ZAMARGU-4260 file (C-alpha; in steps of 0.2 Angstrom, whole numbers, plus 5000, padded with zeros to 4 digits):
<rodrens>
0) 5000/5000/5000 | 5007/5017/4996 | 5003/5032/5007 | 5007/5050/5004 | 5003/5062/5018
5) 5004/5081/5016 | 4998/5093/5029 | 4995/5112/5028 | 4991/5125/5040 | 4972/5128/5040
10) 4961/5143/5043 | 4958/5148/5061 | 4940/5152/5058 | 4929/5137/5060 | 4912/5139/5068
15) 4901/5126/5060 | 4889/5135/5047 | 4871/5130/5047 | 4867/5117/5034 | 4863/5126/5018
20) 4857/5121/5001 | 4860/5126/4983 | 4849/5134/4969 | 4851/5130/4951 | 4857/5141/4937
25) 4843/5148/4927 | 4849/5139/4912 | 4844/5122/4920 | 4826/5128/4923 | 4819/5124/4906
30) 4826/5106/4906 | 4819/5103/4923 | 4802/5112/4921 | 4787/5102/4928 | 4796/5093/4942
35) 4789/5095/4959 | 4806/5096/4967 | 4821/5101/4957 | 4836/5090/4962 | 4848/5105/4962
40) 4836/5118/4970 | 4837/5121/4988 | 4833/5137/4997 | 4842/5145/5011 | 4827/5156/5016
45) 4813/5165/5008 | 4824/5179/5003 | 4841/5171/5000 | 4847/5158/4988 | 4865/5152/4983
50) 4867/5147/4964 | 4881/5138/4955 | 4888/5155/4949 | 4889/5161/4968 | 4899/5145/4972
55) 4911/5146/4957 | 4915/5164/4963 | 4917/5160/4981 | 4934/5160/4989 | 4944/5144/4990
60) 4947/5136/5006 | 4964/5129/5012 | 4964/5111/5019 | 4970/5108/5037 | 4977/5091/5031
65) 4978/5080/5015 | 4982/5062/5013 | 4981/5049/4999 | 4979/5030/5001 | 4975/5015/4991
70) 4961/5003/4996 | 4949/4991/4988 | 4933/4995/4979 | 4921/4991/4994 | 4921/5010/4998
75) 4908/5012/4985 | 4896/5001/4995 | 4896/5013/5009 | 4878/5021/5011 | 4885/5039/5011
80) 4895/5036/4995 | 4890/5048/4981 | 4894/5043/4963 | 4902/5057/4952 | 4900/5047/4935
85) 4905/5029/4933 | 4924/5030/4939 | 4923/5043/4953 | 4914/5047/4969 | 4913/5058/4984
90) 4911/5055/5003 | 4907/5069/5015 | 4912/5064/5033 | 4907/5075/5048 | 4906/5061/5061
95) 4917/5049/5069 | 4906/5035/5066 | 4907/5037/5047 | 4925/5040/5048 | 4927/5023/5057
100) 4917/5014/5043 | 4928/5021/5030 | 4944/5017/5040 | 4939/4999/5041 | 4940/4998/5022
105) 4955/5010/5021 | 4966/5005/5036 | 4981/5015/5030 | 4971/5031/5033 | 4978/5043/5047
110) 4965/5049/5060 | 4957/5065/5055 | 4957/5073/5072 | 4942/5080/5080 | 4928/5082/5067
115) 4917/5093/5078 | 4922/5108/5068 | 4929/5100/5053 | 4923/5090/5038 | 4933/5076/5028
120) 4930/5078/5009 | 4935/5061/5002 | 4938/5059/4983 | 4936/5041/4976 | 4944/5035/4960
125) 4937/5018/4955 | 4945/5015/4938 | 4959/5004/4944 | 4978/5006/4943 | 4984/5020/4931
130) 4997/5013/4919 | 5008/5028/4920 | 5009/5026/4939 | 5001/5043/4943 | 4988/5047/4955
135) 4971/5047/4946 | 4961/5060/4956 | 4964/5076/4965 | 4955/5091/4972 | 4960/5106/4963
140) 4950/5118/4974 | 4936/5118/4986 | 4926/5134/4987 | 4913/5138/5000 | 4899/5151/5004
145) 4889/5150/5019 | 4895/5132/5023 | 4890/5126/5005 | 4905/5119/4996 | 4909/5117/4977
150) 4923/5104/4973 | 4933/5107/4957 | 4940/5089/4954 | 4953/5083/4941 | 4952/5065/4935
155) 4967/5060/4926 | 4965/5054/4908 | 4974/5039/4902 | 4975/5020/4903 | 4970/5010/4918
160) 4971/4992/4924 | 4953/4988/4929 | 4958/4977/4944 | 4946/4985/4957 | 4960/4996/4965
165) 4952/5012/4973 | 4962/5028/4976 | 4957/5040/4989 | 4962/5058/4992 | 4956/5065/5009
170) 4956/5083/5013 | 4951/5090/5030 | 4942/5107/5030 | 4934/5120/5041 | 4921/5132/5036
175) 4911/5120/5025 | 4896/5108/5030 | 4891/5101/5013 | 4897/5098/4995 | 4882/5103/4985
180) 4891/5105/4968 | 4906/5096/4960 | 4914/5098/4944 | 4924/5083/4937 | 4934/5088/4921
185) 4920/5099/4916 | 4905/5088/4920 | 4894/5095/4933 | 4886/5085/4947 | 4875/5089/4962
190) 4880/5076/4975 | 4872/5085/4990 | 4855/5082/4983 | 4856/5063/4984 | 4846/5053/4996
195) 4856/5048/5012 | 4869/5062/5008 | 4867/5070/5025
</rodrens>
């Protein structure tokens, strides 16, 4: 098992933000017209909404710590796993109990520290082993506004050996409660809207 750990100083600010939700871009409304509940439409209050553009323009957060580990494909069976297409996924972990469930499947993970004012954003690459020996997935940036996060994710193109090997990149953040929008190589996903995501 290969493990790479990189730690960085984080922001001192960290009161947990109230759980918020995201409103869709107006360009999505025609395609979703007629639905009782828009999958990407969430209101903060009667007067306030956060849309995709707001999140794309929000300030990026610095992680408290980052680590990378290799494990097997069973991570995708966790009930709080959120797929981002067929080869990638996301876990948002705010509790010790969820972290322990992940750690049983990825025993090389270092403890995340106290999660009472932090969240673990876990990127999952399920394509197998990259032939070029590189790391297949990375978080380019996590932007957040009022506790709502937007993850900009890079998935490495190229050739893979589909043997079930799974790669995790785990970043610990303050000042974010939920990842409501994710971009993977230009494809947009709304993982915070899935059942069981909280």
